[in-house]
C-alpha positions in Angstrom: 128.5 106.6 105.0 127.2 102.9 106.6 124.4 102.8 108.9 125.5 103.5 112.5 125.8 100.5 114.3 127.0 102.0 117.5 123.6 104.2 118.4 121.5 101.0 116.8 123.4 98.9 119.4 123.0 101.0 121.8 118.6 101.0 121.2 118.7 97.7 120.9 120.4 97.1 124.1 117.5 99.7 125.4 114.8 96.9 123.8 116.6 94.4 125.5 116.2 96.4 128.9 112.8 96.2 128.9 111.8 91.8 127.6 111.7 91.3 130.9 109.0 93.3 131.6 107.0 92.6 128.2 107.5 88.9 129.3 105.3 89.5 132.2 102.9 91.3 130.6 102.4 88.9 127.7 102.4 85.9 130.5 99.7 87.5 132.1 97.5 87.9 129.2 97.8 84.7 128.2 97.1 83.5 131.6 94.0 85.3 131.1 93.2 84.4 127.4 93.3 80.8 128.5 90.7 81.1 131.4 88.4 82.6 128.7 88.9 80.0 126.4 88.0 77.4 128.8 84.8 79.4 130.6 83.7 80.3 127.4 84.0 78.1 125.2 80.5 76.7 124.9 79.2 79.7 126.0 78.1 80.4 122.4 74.8 82.1 122.9 76.0 84.6 125.4 79.4 85.2 122.9 77.0 86.4 120.4 74.6 88.3 122.4 77.8 90.5 123.6 78.9 90.3 120.0 75.5 92.1 118.8 75.6 94.6 121.5 79.5 95.7 120.7 77.9 95.9 116.8 75.1 98.4 118.2 77.6 100.5 120.0 80.6 100.4 116.9 79.4 99.0 113.7 83.1 99.0 112.8 83.9 95.9 115.7 86.0 93.4 113.5 85.7 90.2 115.7 85.2 86.4 115.5 81.5 85.4 115.9 81.3 81.4 116.9 78.8 79.6 115.0 77.3 75.8 116.6 81.0 74.6 117.7 83.0 75.1 120.7 85.7 77.4 120.7 88.0 75.4 121.9 87.0 72.3 119.3 89.7 71.1 116.8 88.4 68.2 113.8 91.1 65.8 112.7 92.3 65.8 109.0 89.4 63.9 106.8 90.4 61.4 104.5 91.2 62.4 101.1 89.1 62.4 97.6 89.5 63.3 94.4 90.1 66.5 93.0 90.7 68.9 91.2 93.0 71.8 92.3 93.2 75.6 90.9 95.3 78.3 93.1 96.1 81.7 91.6 98.9 84.2 92.9 99.7 87.9 91.3 102.6 90.2 91.4 102.9 93.8 89.9 105.2 96.6 89.2 104.2 100.0 90.2 104.3 103.0 88.2 107.8 104.8 88.9 107.7 108.8 88.8 112.0 108.4 88.4 111.5 106.2 85.0 111.8 107.0 81.6 108.3 105.8 81.2 105.7 105.5 83.3 104.0 102.0 83.4 101.7 99.8 85.3 102.1 95.5 84.9 99.6 93.3 86.5 100.9 89.3 86.3 98.7 86.6 87.4 99.9 83.1 87.3 97.3 80.2 87.9 97.9 76.5 88.0 95.6 73.8 87.6 96.1 70.4 88.8 94.9 66.7 89.3 96.7 65.1 91.8 97.5 61.4 91.7 96.0 61.6 88.1 99.5 61.5 86.3 98.3 64.6 84.0 100.8 67.8 84.1 99.3 70.9 85.5 98.2 73.3 83.2 99.9 76.5 84.0 98.8 80.2 82.8 100.0 83.5 82.7 97.6 86.9 82.3 99.8 90.2 81.8 98.0 93.1 81.3 100.0 96.8 80.7 98.8 100.2 82.1 100.1 103.2 80.2 99.7 107.0 80.5 96.4 107.8 81.6 95.0 104.4 82.0 97.1 104.4 85.3 95.0 107.2 86.9 91.7 106.1 85.0 92.4 103.0 86.5 93.4 104.1 90.1 96.5 102.5 90.0 98.5 105.4 91.7 99.1 103.5 94.7 100.1 100.5 96.3 96.2 100.1 97.9 95.0 100.2 93.9 96.7 97.8 92.0 96.8 95.7 95.0 92.5 95.3 94.8 93.1 95.2 90.8 95.5 92.2 91.5 93.4 90.8 93.6 90.5 90.7 91.5 92.4 89.4 88.5 93.2 86.6 90.8 89.8 85.2 91.4 89.1 85.9 87.6 91.8 83.6 86.9 90.5 80.8 88.7 87.4 81.6 87.5 88.6 81.1 83.4 91.0 77.9 83.9 88.2 75.9 86.2 85.7 76.0 83.2 85.1 72.6 81.5 86.0 71.1 84.6 84.4 68.6 86.0 84.1 66.9 89.5 84.9 68.5 93.0 87.2 71.7 92.5 89.3 73.5 95.5 90.4 76.7 94.6 92.5 79.1 96.7 94.9 82.5 96.4 97.0 83.6 99.1 95.6 86.3 101.6 92.3 86.7 102.8 89.0 86.3 100.7 88.1 89.5 101.5 89.2 92.7 99.5 90.1 95.2 101.5 89.8 99.6 100.5 93.3 100.3 101.6 93.7 104.4 102.8 95.5 105.1 100.2 93.0 104.4 97.5 90.8 107.5 97.1 88.8 106.9 93.9 85.6 105.5 95.3 84.3 105.4 91.8 86.9 102.6 91.2 86.8 100.7 94.2 83.0 100.4 94.2 83.7 98.9 90.8 86.4 96.3 91.6 84.4 94.9 94.5 80.9 94.6 92.3 83.3 92.7 89.5 84.8 90.7 93.3 81.3 89.6 94.5 80.4 88.6 90.7 83.3 86.7 90.3 82.8 84.6 94.2 78.8 84.5 92.8 79.4 82.7 89.4 82.0 79.9 91.5 79.6 79.7 94.1 76.6 79.0 91.1 79.2 76.3 89.8 80.0 74.7 92.9 83.7 75.6 92.8 85.1 75.6 96.6 87.3 79.0 97.0 89.2 80.0 100.0 91.7 82.4 101.0 95.3 81.1 102.6 96.8 83.2 105.6 100.1 82.5 106.9 101.8 83.9 109.7 98.5 85.4 110.6 98.4 88.4 112.6 95.0 89.5 113.7 93.0 88.3 116.6 89.5 87.9 115.9 89.0 85.6 118.0 91.2 86.5 121.0 89.0 90.5 120.5 86.2 87.8 121.2 87.3 86.9 124.7 88.1 90.4 125.1 84.3 91.4 125.0 83.0 89.2 127.8 85.5 91.6 129.9 84.0 94.6 129.6 80.5 96.7 130.1 79.0 97.1 127.0 78.7 99.7 125.5 79.9 101.9 128.2 83.3 100.8 128.2 84.1 100.0 124.4 86.3 102.8 124.7 88.5 100.6 126.9 88.2 97.8 124.6 90.2 100.1 121.9 92.4 102.0 123.9 93.6 99.5 126.8 92.8 95.5 125.4 92.6 93.3 128.2 94.3 90.8 125.5 96.5 93.2 124.4 99.5 90.9 124.2 98.2 87.7 122.6 97.2 86.8 119.5 95.0 84.4 117.5 97.9 82.6 116.0 99.5 82.0 119.7 95.6 80.9 121.1 96.1 78.4 118.2 99.0 76.9 118.8 102.1 78.9 118.1 104.5 79.3 120.6 102.0 78.2 123.2 103.2 76.6 125.9 100.3 76.7 128.1 98.0 74.3 125.9 97.6 73.0 122.6 94.4 73.7 120.9 94.8 71.7 117.1 96.7 68.9 117.0 99.4 68.4 113.5 96.8 68.2 110.6 93.5 69.8 112.9 91.3 72.7 112.2 89.5 74.7 114.2 85.6 75.5 114.8 84.3 77.7 111.8 84.0 81.1 113.0 81.9 84.4 111.0 83.9 87.3 110.7 81.9 90.1 112.2 83.0 93.1 110.1 81.6 96.6 108.3 81.8 93.8 105.6 79.4 92.1 105.9 77.2 95.1 103.9 79.0 93.7 101.0 79.4 90.2 101.4 75.9 88.6 102.1 74.1 85.9 102.2 76.0 82.8 101.0 79.4 85.2 100.3 79.7 85.8 104.4 83.1 85.6 104.9 84.3 82.9 107.4 87.5 81.6 108.6 89.2 78.4 110.2 92.6 77.5 111.7 94.6 74.8 110.8 98.0 73.2 112.2 99.9 72.2 108.7 102.7 71.9 111.2 104.2 68.7 112.6 104.1 67.4 116.0 106.3 69.7 118.4 106.3 72.4 115.9 102.7 73.6 115.5 102.0 76.4 112.6 98.9 77.3 112.9 97.6 79.5 109.5 94.2 81.3 109.1 91.4 80.2 106.5 88.9 82.3 104.8 85.8 80.9 103.5 82.3 81.9 102.2 79.2 80.5 103.9 78.9 78.1 100.6 81.3 76.1 102.1 81.1 76.6 105.5 77.3 75.4 105.1 78.5 72.1 103.0 80.2 69.9 105.2 81.6 67.7 102.2 83.0 70.8 100.4 85.1 71.8 104.0 86.2 68.3 104.7 87.7 68.4 100.7 88.9 71.8 101.4 90.3 71.1 105.0 92.0 67.4 103.6 93.6 69.1 100.8 95.3 72.3 102.5 97.2 69.7 104.2 98.2 67.4 101.7 99.6 70.3 100.2 101.3 71.6 102.8 103.2 68.2 103.4 104.4 68.4 100.0 107.1 71.8 101.2 108.1 69.4 104.2 109.4 71.2 107.3 108.3 74.7 105.6 104.4 73.8 105.4 103.1 75.9 102.7 100.6 74.8 99.8 101.9 73.6 97.2 100.6 74.6 94.3 100.6 78.4 95.6 104.1 78.5 95.9 104.2 77.3 92.1 101.4 80.0 90.8 104.3 82.7 93.0 106.9 81.6 90.8 104.8 81.7 88.1 103.4 85.4 88.5 106.6 87.2 90.3 107.6 90.1 87.9 111.6 90.3 87.9 113.2 93.6 87.8 115.1 92.4 84.9 111.4 92.0 83.2 110.3 95.1 84.4 113.6 96.6 82.7 112.8 95.2 80.0 109.3 96.2 79.6 110.7 100.1 79.8 112.7 99.6 76.9 110.4 97.8 74.9 107.9 100.7 75.2 110.7 103.3 74.7 111.7 102.0 71.7 107.4 101.6 70.8 107.3 105.2 71.6 110.2 106.5 69.4 109.2 104.3 66.7 105.8 106.2 66.6 107.5 109.4 66.9 106.3 110.1 70.6 108.2 112.5 73.0 110.3 110.0 75.2 110.9 111.6 79.0 114.4 110.6 80.6 114.8 109.0 84.1 115.6 110.7 87.2 119.2 112.1 88.1 118.3 110.9 91.1 117.8 107.3 89.7 120.9 107.8 87.2 122.9 107.9 90.7 121.4 104.8 92.4 122.4 103.3 89.5 125.8 103.8 89.4 127.8 100.7 90.0 131.1 100.9 91.8 130.6 104.7 92.9 132.2 105.8 95.9 131.8 108.6 98.6 134.2 111.6 99.9 
């Protein structure tokens, strides 16, 4: 049976009835956010003190920490400088219990490009197959486990492709620089081992002076907003209020830094925000020059702002030339894509890495053939999957 559109329509009408009240609450929160930004933009010492107090009350608090730039400051795109760019992106096919054979594939595409050099970009694809016991042994039974392994593989490909390159090198991946332990990851040893390897890769990139960044398109976090909220509570007495009834519940960093913001415009096109440190429990892992920081960057155009978040380690923050180079490169890369700004090289890396359904099917067929050739039993696909695969079936 098709979806019951009559029931859905009735529920959609209910959503519409609440629009006026939601808009009112959102506008009130946005006005408060504007006031707090204006009031505390230059109160950096007071804000850092607030964060330290909040951290003492809740070690897991996640928010922005100001450095030495005012919250409302913004910086134009620097002049372009010659550099080599490396982008990597990954894709995966997760083991499916309904399939005849259980396997997982992690595919990573990396691209090296020297803009305006006339040289053809270098492309590399690394494909890793996990079969049978190797799936569980490597913690790849869940989406989170596979994503963790993929993130490590992306940064490792960047390190591999950067060897032998000279001059300034800018590398970036899609998503956060920090890799997370998803709730579905239950293998603590696997997680720790993967994190240790990831930190080692980042450290080696730092040792060679290679700029590393994570590019977050359409960010949903509220790190700076959470910082502003700390000014509205008494710590530690009202920390529970911050969790259950945040004063700026309907405000996001994305709005604050320009998207659909009709109150004010912090970032003109091409401008970056102040750089902030990320306060989180990850600071136990990302230490010293690997400390996680970020800034917002408006890669949109006049009248069509598009703020993105860029995560960087402290070694990039501490080197103004590296920070400016990354800023310029990302703006240039996004302009290549026209009205839908996104780093061109990341787009190319994604196209290279994506695992298509027909490729997954081909791998499945190859595995079955090899197993049978070696006299190993091969299971059948589930009847449920067979029914789903039927073409042109009818229901009575």
